[in-house]
N, C-alpha and C positions, 0 to 999 in steps of 0.2 A: 504494500500500500504506500501511497505517497505521504508527504508530511501533513497534508490537510486531513482533518477528521471527516470530511465529507467523502462518501464513497465516490470513486473515480471510474469512468468507463474502462473496459479492458480490451486491449487490442492483441489478438493472437497473431503472431508472425510466423509463417511457415518458410523455412529456409530453402535454398537451392541445392543443386547437385553437389554433394560432399561439403555442404555448408554446415553451420552450427550457430549457437548463440554468440560465438566469438567472431563471426563474419563481420566485415566492415559495415554492411548495411544493417545488421542487427544492432550493432553498437550505435549507429547513427539514429535508428528509430528509438532506442532506449534514451538517448540524449534528448531527442525531440519530445518523448513522452514526459520526461521529468519537467520540462519547461512548459508543457501544454496541458497539464492535468489529466494525463492518460497513462494508465499502467500497461506495461508490455509483457507478454509471455511468449517465449520462443521454445516451443516443444521440439525435440530432436526426432527426426525420422530414425527408424531402426538402424543401429550401427553407426550413427553419426555423433553419439555422445561421448565417444572414447571407450565405450564398453560394447562388446559384441552381444547382440541380442540372441535369445535362446531358440527362437523358432527357425524352421527351415525356409526362411524367406528374408528379404531385405526391405527395400522401399523402391517405389517406381513413380514415374511421372503422372500416372493416372490414379494414384492411390486414394480415391475418394472415400473408400470405406474407412481408412485410417483417419482421414480428415474428419469424417462424420463422428467417429468415436471420440476424437479429441475435442471437437467443438461442442459435442453433447456434454462432455465432462465439464468443460469451461462454462457452459451455460448454467449448469447446476451451481457452480461457484458464484457466478454473477447473481443468481437468484438468492442464494443463502446470504451473501454479503450485501444484498440490496444495492448493487451497482446500477448506474443509469442504463447500461447496455453493453452488448458484446459486438465487437468489430473483428474482422479477419482480413489479413493481407498475406500474399505469398510472393516470394521472389523467385523468378526463373522457374525451375521445376516445381517448387512449392506453389507458385501462382497457377500453373496449369492444373495441378491436382485440386486446388481450391475452386477454380472455375468449373472444373469437371464435376466437383461436388455440387456446386450451386445449380448447374444444369441438370444434374441427376435428381436433386431434391425438388426443383420447381417451387411451388407454393409453400412446401413444408419448410424450406429454408427460412421463411419469415418468422417462424417460431423460435429460431435459434440465434440468428444474427441480424443486426440492423443494416449492415452493408459489408461488401467485400471488395478487395482490390487485388489485381495481379500486376506485377512489376517486371518488365522485361521477360515475360513468360513465353516459351515456345508453344503457342496454342495450337499450332499445326506441327506435330512432332516429326512427321515425315520430312517436311521442308527443312526444319531446323537440324534434324539428324543428318541430312545430306550435307547441309552447309558446314557443320562442325567437322565433317569427315574429309573436307577438301582443303588444299592449299595451306596457307599460314595457320588456319585453325587446327588442321590435322597435326602439323608439326609442333605447335605450342600447346594449345588448350587440350586437345585429345590426349596427348602424352601426360599432361598434368593431371587430368581426371583419372586416367588408367593407373597412374602411379599409386594412388590410394585405393582405387576400386578393386584392383586385382588381388592385393594382399588380404583385403576384407573377404573377398570371395573364397580365397584359399583357406582362410580361417573357418569359414562356414563349411567347407568341404571336410575339414578335420572334425567338426561337430557331427556332420552327417555324411559319412563316406559313401561314395557312389551317387551323390546328389547331381553332379554334372561331370563332363569330361575335362579333367584338369589340363591335359595337353592342349586342347582346343582353346581353353580360356587363356592360358599363358601365351598362346600364339596370336590372340586377338590384337589387331592393330588399330582398331577404331571402335567407337561406341556401337556401331551396327553389329560388328562381330561379337563384342562383349555381351550385348543385349540378346543376341541369338543363342549364346551358350548359357547365360546366367539369368538375366533379368526376365526375359520372356517366359521360359519354361517354369521358373520358380513361382511365378505369379499367375499362372493359368492361361498364358497366351501361347499360340502355336509357334510363333517365330517373331523376329523383329518387326516384319511388316504388319502382322496382326496386332502386336503390342502398340506400335506407333499409331496405327489407325484407330484402335479401340480406346486408347488412353488419351487421345487428343481432346482437348476441351472444346475446340472451335465448333464441331458439329452439334454440340449440345447447348451452345450459348443463346440460341433462340428460346430456350426454356427457362432462362434465368428470371426469377420473379422478385429478387431483392435488388436494391441499388448496387450496381457493380461498376467498378472503374478498371479499364484495361489500359495500362501505360506501356507503350513500346516505342523506343527510339527507332527512327527509320534507318539509322546507320549502325544498328546492332550487328556485330559480325556473326552472331550465331543465328540470327533470325532474318531471312530474306524479307525485304519490305513488301514484296509481292504476295507473301503469305499472311500478312497482317489482316486482322478482321476488318470488315467494312460494316457500315450501318445496316446494310441489307442482310448480313449474316448473323446479327445479334438481336436480342429483344430490345424493346424500347427502354428497358431498365438499365441497359449497359451504356456507359459513357466511354468514348474512345479518346485517349490522348496519345497522339503520335507525332511528337516533335521531331524535327529533322536531325538533331544531334542529341547525344547522351550515351551512346555506346551500350554496353551490356552492364546494367546496374551502376552506371557512373553518374551522369548529370552533374559534373563539377561546376562550381560557380567561383567567381573571383579570379585573382591573378594566379598563374601557374605556381604550385601544383593544384591550387584551388581547394575548396572544401566540399564535402558531400552532404551538407545539411539541407540543400534546396529540395531534393527529391522527397525525403521523409516529411518535410514541412508541408509540401504541396499535397502529397497523398494523405498524410495524417489529417490535414485541415479538411480535405474533401470528405474523408470518412466521418469525422466528428460532426459534420453538418447533418448526418443521417441518424444520429442518436435520437431515440424517441422513448 
């Protein structure tokens, strides 16, 4: 709770691929919350807290069941503590999972959250998966992700021998190959194509019945601007912010190197307007 005795709204922030409560955007939102009368909770997806989870699964981009479980628990906390309301935001992978949840829930989401926001989220996973597997992205970002994802997967194999083909996983050169061996089969998908298609939030965004904000920079290296949602592909409850610059969860302001407070301030202010 904050320093004020009055209950504050609660914002649940879902992190991105291999992110955590220590990620720069989580820290930036925490700073914003302290200054703007809003408490922040950052739940960790399975395996991202520094401790290996016990089940034969991890987390994935369309994990709306996990989002539902967590938001339902947080809603109970909000009601017990008589807080003004529950808000939710997701960064990158976390934002796709959150929007996928909002689309899946439809009208039912209104009983749980006041508003949701996705930030730099790959709402069309096929387009983004292809983009991150090419050129500079493949050389830098794909390697960075696989550097932590492969050891976690191998630790999961120690827990559950025979869960997947270790040689194929170690040979994976991009997220497509990693998802084909690990993420897709562990979470009930046939293969990478099936996973990326069924986990994408975009086809479900016409069903969103709570105020929702989708923020995507047009120069995000992971997300082709041609794949971004248009007003025709989302419900009237969805607001689209698509600035020309901002990169992937950047949006720096001020002189170089700049600060990262502008994005949490803008998104947080938008969310707080919908507390009821």
